[in-house]
N, C-alpha and C positions, 0 to 999 in steps of 0.2 A: 589866533594863537600867537604866543610869544615863544621865541627860541632863545635858550641860554647856552652859551658855549664857554666852558670854564677850562682853560688850558693850563695845566700845572706842569711841574717838572717831570712827573712820572706818569700822569694820566690825563686824559681829556674826558670831561663830563659833558654830556649833552642832555638837555631837558626841554620839554614842551609844557607850557602853562596855558590854561584857558584864560578868557578875558576877565574872569573873576579872581584870578591869581591862584588857581588850584593846579597842582602838579598832575599832569596827565600821563607823562612818559619820561623815563630817565634811562640813560645808558652810559656806561663807563668803559672807555677803551684805554689800552696802553698808549703812551705817547707815540710809539713807533707805528701804531696801526692806522696810518694816514689813509690808506685805501678803504679800510672798514668805516672810518669816520665819514669819508666822502660818500660811500654807499648809503650809510644811515641817513645822511642829510638829504640825499636824492629821494629816498624812500619815505621819510617821515616829516621833513621840514617844508614840503611844498605848500602847505596851508598856512605857514607862519607869515605874519605881516611885519613883524619887527624882531630884531635880534640884538642881543647884547653879548659882546665878546669880552671876557676877562682873561687876560693871558699874561703869564710871566715868562713866556718864551718868545723867540723870534720867528717861530713858525707861522706861516700865513695860511688861513683856511679860506677857500673860495666859497662864499655863501651868496647865492643869487636872490637876496632879499633886499628890497629897496631901502627900508629903514634899518640901518645898521649903526650901532653905537659901540665904539671901542672904549671900554672903561679906562679913564685916566684921572688925574687930579683936577681936570677942568670939567669933568662930568657932573652936572647938578645931581644932588642927592637929597632925600627927604628928611634929613636930620642935619643939625649943625655939627661941623667937625672942628673941634678945638685942639686937635693934635698939632704940636708945634712944628713937626716936619712931615707934612702930608705927602710930600714926594717920596718918602721912605716907608709910608704906611702900606702894609700888605693889602691887596685887594680883597682877600678872603676875610681879613679882620674888619675892613670897612663894610663888606656885605653882611657879616655877622651882626655888626652894630645896627645896621638898618633893619635886619630881620627881627632882632629882639625888640626894637622899638615898635615895629609894625605889629608884632604879636602881643606886646604888652605896653601900649601907649599910656603915657601919664604916670608911669611908675619907674622906680630905679630897677635896672636889670644888669645882670652879669652873664656874659657868655664865656664858657670854657670849651675851647676847641682842642681836642686831643688828637693831633696829627703828628707830623714829623717833629714839630715843636708843640708845646702846650702854650696856647694863647689865651690870655684872660683879657676881656674887653668890657668896659663899663659904659653904660648910657644912663644919664640921669632922668629924672621925672619931667624935665623940660625938653627932652629930645636932643640933648647935647652929648656927643661922643666925647668922653673924657680922656680916653687912653686905656692903658692896662699894663700887662706884663707878658714877657716871653721867657720860657724856660725849656730845657731839653725835653724832648718827647720820650716815649717809652723805649722804642727801638734804639734811639740815640744813646740812652743811658746804658742799655745792655752792651751796645757796641763799644762804648767808652771803657767799660770794665775789661773787655777782652783786649782792646787796642793798647791800653796803657798799663797792662800787667803782663807777666810772662806766662802765667799758668791758669788764669781764670778762663773758663770756656765761654763761648757765645751762647746765650740762652734765648730761646724764643718765648715771647709772652704767652701766658695762659691764665685761666681763672685761678684764683688763689684764695686762701683763707688767711685772715689776719693771725699772726702768731710769730713763730720763729722757725728757721730752717734746721733740719737735722742731717742734711747733706750739703755739699757745695752748691748743687743746683738749686735746692729749695732755699738755701741761705741767700743766694743771689735773687731768686724769684721774689722772696718775701722782702728782701732789702730794697730792691728797686720799686716794686709795685706798692709796697707798704709805704715807702717814702713819698711816692707820688700821691697816694691817698691822703696822707697827712698834709702834704703841700696844698692840695686842693682844698681840704677842709680848713687849713689855716687861712688861705686867702678869702674863702667864703666868710669865715668868722670875722676877719679883719674888716671886710667891707660891710658886713651887717652892723658892726659897731659904728662904722662911719656914716652909713646911709640909713640905718634903721631897717625898715621893710625892704627886702631885696628879692627879686624874682631871678631864679638861676636857670639858665639854659646850658645844655651840654651837647656837643656834637663832635664829629671827627672820626677818623678811621679806627681809633682805639677806644671808642665810646663803650663798646661791649664789655670792656674790662672794668669800667669805672662808673657805670650808671646806677649802681646799687650800693647800699650800705651807708648812705649819708643821713645825718640827723635831719637835714633840711630837704624839703621836696625838690626834686630836680625834674625839669622838663627836657627829656632826651629827644633829640630830633636830628637824625642823620642827614636830612635834607636842608638844614638851616641855611647853609651858605648859598645854595642855588636859589632858595626862596628869597634871600636878601638881594641877590643879583636881579631876580625878576622884579622885585619891588623897585629897584633903581631904574630898570627899564620902563616899568609902568609909569613911574614919576616923570621920566623924560618924554614918553609918548604924550602924556597929558600936559607937560610943561609948556 
């Protein structure tokens, strides 16, 4: 078994994969739930032989597993990274790039990660990570409207129909989410013109609002990032 520990700014994700790379168990804790994380590791990680830790925090987790890899810029990966500033590349973006290559080898692929920010990441048919784009995420856009105006309210995201608003709430709802929908479609169309055939993967916490309604087929996978992290671990265990 492989153990994946993904420490983010708001949550810690723990996952176990079997030797074939199949997800067996996943748990998400709030960043502050350190005791619950420790208890889960004692209960579930005792059979893991290798662990990869991907962290954007300074918090240290004690993991009694002999083979531990802390993901950084020196960690070998199963794709070529052509990003010009690899030290500033988010670990989640790198993991997503590895994941879409492993799921779709030999073809051009685009990952769209709908989290705090929207991250677009491209891997070509030679297994080269080319880079991508970062734009504000859904909740960030809603928060900006409230923060930088005097009277607009803070709206929570919800399912929506394309069209126009008939109240301030529905105007904001349609404006924000409709704009994101068109942004995503615009990048998809742009990269299809550039690369021709393109396989599109979508993941992230706001996936549920944006995994439908596109002209192009989308492979929606909420576990894409941890799958990519496990593929990096597998590569290093075999490396």
